[in-house]
C-alpha positions in Angstrom: 72.7 31.4 32.2 73.9 33.8 29.6 76.9 34.9 31.7 78.0 31.4 32.4 77.8 30.5 28.7 79.8 33.6 27.8 82.6 32.7 30.3 82.7 29.2 28.9 82.8 30.6 25.4 85.8 32.8 26.2 87.7 29.9 27.8 87.0 27.7 24.7 88.2 30.5 22.5 91.5 30.8 24.4 91.9 27.0 24.4 91.2 26.9 20.6 93.8 29.6 19.9 96.4 27.8 22.0 95.8 24.4 20.4 96.0 25.8 16.9 99.2 27.7 17.6 100.9 24.7 19.2 100.3 22.5 16.2 103.3 22.2 13.9 102.7 22.8 10.3 104.8 21.6 7.4 107.1 24.6 7.7 107.4 24.3 11.5 105.0 27.1 12.3 104.6 28.6 15.7 104.6 25.2 17.3 108.3 25.1 17.6 108.5 28.6 19.0 106.1 27.8 21.9 107.4 24.4 22.7 105.3 22.4 20.4 108.3 20.5 19.1 109.2 19.7 22.7 105.8 18.1 23.1 106.7 15.6 20.4 109.3 14.0 22.7 106.9 14.0 25.7 104.0 12.3 23.8 106.1 10.5 21.3 106.5 11.2 17.5 102.9 11.3 16.3 101.0 11.3 19.5 101.3 15.0 20.2 100.1 15.8 16.7 97.1 13.5 17.0 96.3 14.9 20.5 96.4 18.5 19.3 94.3 17.6 16.2 91.7 15.9 18.4 91.7 18.8 20.9 91.3 21.4 18.1 88.4 19.4 16.7 86.6 19.1 20.1 87.2 22.7 20.9 86.0 23.8 17.4 82.8 21.8 17.7 82.1 23.1 21.2 82.8 26.7 20.1 80.1 26.3 17.4 77.6 24.7 19.9 78.2 27.4 22.6 77.8 30.1 19.9 74.4 28.7 18.9 73.4 28.4 22.6 74.4 32.0 23.2 72.3 33.2 20.3 69.3 31.2 21.5 69.5 32.4 25.2 69.5 36.0 24.2 65.8 36.7 23.8 64.6 39.3 21.3 62.7 41.2 24.1 66.0 41.4 26.0 67.8 42.7 22.9 65.0 45.3 22.4 65.3 46.5 26.0 69.1 46.8 25.7 68.8 48.6 22.4 66.2 51.0 23.9 68.6 51.8 26.8 71.4 52.5 24.5 69.2 54.8 22.4 68.1 56.7 25.5 71.7 57.1 26.7 72.7 58.4 23.2 69.8 60.8 23.1 70.8 62.2 26.5 74.4 62.7 25.2 73.1 64.4 22.1 70.8 66.7 24.1 73.6 67.7 26.4 75.9 68.2 23.4 73.6 70.6 21.7 74.9 73.5 23.7 76.8 76.1 21.7 80.4 74.9 21.3 83.1 77.3 22.4 85.9 78.0 20.0 89.0 76.2 21.0 92.1 78.4 21.1 94.6 77.8 18.3 98.0 76.5 19.3 100.9 78.9 19.0 102.2 79.4 15.5 98.8 78.9 13.8 96.6 81.5 12.4 93.2 81.6 10.8 93.3 82.3 7.1 90.1 84.0 5.8 88.3 82.4 2.9 88.9 84.0 -0.5 85.8 85.0 -2.5 85.4 84.5 -6.2 84.7 88.2 -6.7 88.3 89.1 -6.6 89.7 89.8 -10.1 92.7 87.9 -11.3 
């Protein structure tokens, strides 16, 4: 169920992005660059604008509804299990990484400068 909702959510997101970008703003916007102005002749003068506005409204509402459904379908116990698995994997990586690190060789042209102590007189 969660996977299906997630796929639908991604498709709605893509559709919402496209519908917003195709709308022409007062300054022309990206609608003219992607063929939004050509849609005016296909649908008529105001029909394309109204169609894109309605599409954006429907996709926006469905985006919000699907987001709420995704939040409700992810059960707290499932989230705890996933968090515990991530913690175990990170702990394994930390335990493996506690081995003594080897010094990496310096690239040619670089040298180590020893730290100066404050006991030297000026």
